[in-house]
C-alpha positions in Angstrom: 0.0 0.0 0.0 1.3 3.5 -0.9 2.3 5.9 1.8 -0.3 8.5 2.4 -0.8 11.2 5.0 -2.0 10.4 8.4 -4.0 12.4 10.9 -0.7 13.8 12.1 -0.5 15.6 8.7 -3.5 17.7 9.7 -1.3 19.4 12.4 0.1 22.2 10.3 3.8 22.8 11.1 4.4 25.8 13.4 6.4 28.8 12.2 5.4 27.9 8.6 2.9 29.0 6.0 0.5 26.6 4.4 -2.1 26.9 1.6 -5.6 25.5 1.1 -7.6 25.6 -2.2 -10.9 24.2 -3.4 -14.5 24.7 -2.4 -13.9 23.3 1.2 -10.9 25.6 2.0 -12.9 27.7 4.5 -14.1 24.6 6.4 -10.5 23.5 6.6 -9.6 26.9 7.9 -12.3 26.7 10.6 -11.0 23.2 11.5 -7.5 24.6 11.9 -8.8 27.5 13.9 -10.2 25.0 16.4 -6.8 23.1 16.6 -4.8 26.2 17.4 -5.4 27.5 20.9 -4.9 31.3 21.2 -5.8 34.3 19.0 -6.8 33.6 15.4 -6.5 36.4 12.8 -8.6 36.1 9.5 -7.6 38.6 6.8 -10.2 39.2 4.1 -10.4 41.8 1.4 -12.8 44.6 2.3 -15.0 43.9 -0.8 -15.4 40.1 0.1 -19.2 39.7 0.7 -18.9 36.2 2.3 -17.4 36.6 5.8 -17.3 34.2 8.7 -20.3 34.7 11.0 -18.8 34.8 14.5 -22.0 33.5 16.1 -22.1 30.6 13.6 -18.6 29.3 14.3 -18.0 26.3 16.6 -17.9 27.1 20.3 -14.7 28.7 21.4 -13.5 30.0 18.0 -15.6 33.1 17.5 -14.4 34.5 20.8 -10.7 34.2 19.7 -11.2 35.3 16.1 -10.2 38.8 14.8 -11.3 39.7 11.3 -9.2 42.3 9.4 -10.6 43.8 6.1 -7.9 45.7 4.3 -9.0 47.8 1.3 -6.5 46.6 -1.3 -4.2 43.6 -2.0 -1.0 45.5 -0.9 -2.6 46.3 2.4 -3.8 42.7 2.7 -0.3 41.4 2.2 1.0 43.9 4.8 -1.6 42.8 7.3 -0.8 39.1 6.8 2.9 39.7 7.3 2.5 41.8 10.4 0.0 39.3 11.9 2.4 36.4 11.3 5.1 38.3 13.1 2.9 38.8 16.2 3.9 36.1 18.6 0.7 35.9 20.6 -1.2 35.0 17.4 -1.7 31.2 17.0 -3.0 31.1 13.5 -3.3 33.6 10.6 -5.8 32.8 7.9 -5.8 35.0 4.8 -7.6 35.1 1.5 -5.4 36.9 -1.0 -7.2 37.6 -4.3 -4.0 37.6 -6.5 -1.5 34.8 -7.0 1.2 35.0 -4.4 4.6 35.8 -5.8 7.7 33.9 -4.6 8.8 37.1 -2.9 5.5 37.4 -1.0 5.6 33.7 -0.1 9.1 34.0 1.2 8.3 37.1 3.2 5.4 35.3 4.8 7.7 32.3 5.7 10.2 34.6 7.4 7.4 36.4 9.3 5.9 33.1 10.5 9.4 32.0 11.7 9.9 35.3 13.5 6.5 35.1 15.3 6.4 31.3 15.7 3.0 31.6 14.1 1.1 29.3 11.7 -0.1 30.8 8.4 -2.9 29.4 6.2 -3.5 31.1 2.9 -6.9 30.3 1.3 -6.0 30.6 -2.3 -7.8 30.2 -5.7 -6.7 27.0 -7.5 -3.3 27.4 -9.2 -2.4 30.6 -7.4 -0.1 29.2 -4.7 3.5 30.2 -3.9 6.5 27.9 -4.3 7.6 29.0 -0.8 4.7 27.4 1.0 5.3 24.4 3.3 2.1 22.4 2.3 -0.7 22.9 -0.1 -4.1 21.2 0.5 -7.1 20.8 -1.9 -10.2 20.7 0.2 -13.7 19.7 -0.9 -16.8 18.5 0.9 -18.1 15.1 -0.1 -21.7 14.6 -1.2 -23.3 12.4 1.4 -26.5 12.3 3.4 -24.7 14.1 6.2 -22.4 17.0 5.6 -19.5 15.9 7.8 -17.3 14.1 5.2 -14.5 16.1 3.6 -11.8 15.2 1.2 -8.5 16.9 2.2 -5.8 16.2 -0.3 -2.2 17.1 0.5 -0.8 18.0 -2.9 2.5 19.6 -1.8 4.5 18.8 1.2 8.1 19.9 1.7 8.7 17.4 4.5 6.5 14.3 4.2 4.1 12.3 2.1 1.3 13.5 -0.1 -2.1 12.0 -0.7 -5.8 12.2 0.2 -7.5 12.0 3.6 -11.2 11.4 3.9 -12.2 13.0 7.2 -15.4 12.8 9.1 -15.7 16.0 11.1 -18.7 17.2 13.1 -17.6 20.9 13.1 -18.0 21.1 16.9 -14.5 19.9 17.9 -10.9 19.8 16.6 -11.1 16.1 16.2 -11.7 14.1 13.0 -12.2 10.4 12.2 -10.3 9.2 9.1 -12.4 7.1 6.8 -10.7 4.5 4.6 -10.8 5.0 0.9 -13.3 2.7 -0.8 -10.7 0.4 -2.4 -8.7 0.1 0.8 -11.6 -1.0 3.0 -11.4 -4.7 1.9 -7.6 -4.7 2.2 -7.8 -3.5 5.8 -10.6 -6.0 6.8 -8.9 -9.0 5.2 -5.5 -9.6 6.9 -4.7 -12.5 4.5 -4.1 -10.0 1.7 
């Protein structure tokens, strides 16, 4: 069986910047917000109509979340860099609208190292930076309940890549990993 990420992969490395893309990237960000105790900063463009509703977030996250809404992309990048440098901040989530340059990505990495902060950039597909530590593609799975997510680790500078099917009830920072359909029989039959 091919190596694939484990639940340990969901713990984003400290002092590094990570990326998430796909239609489930905001759910992944909320999940990460629950996993990181301490202040969480979410940087959105001022013109973004869809914003996290503090009262609708899982218990304990809304009270720790600060939302910044800079007017332009240059101000957004500045806010992200400064928030990453702020050592009391546990997690910085940002939604840049333009592709991140290698220079911007490297500046973010240096700022995250200085602040010992985790950064998570919610990017449009194909707009990532080569400087990022990991890149995830996140999508909800169509099921009768809305708790299944496909989180694919497509880039990882220090480990394996692959897809995790996670069952998450959005009320806690814990997930249950679900076996891929083709692997269920292999796991159940030890003779194989």
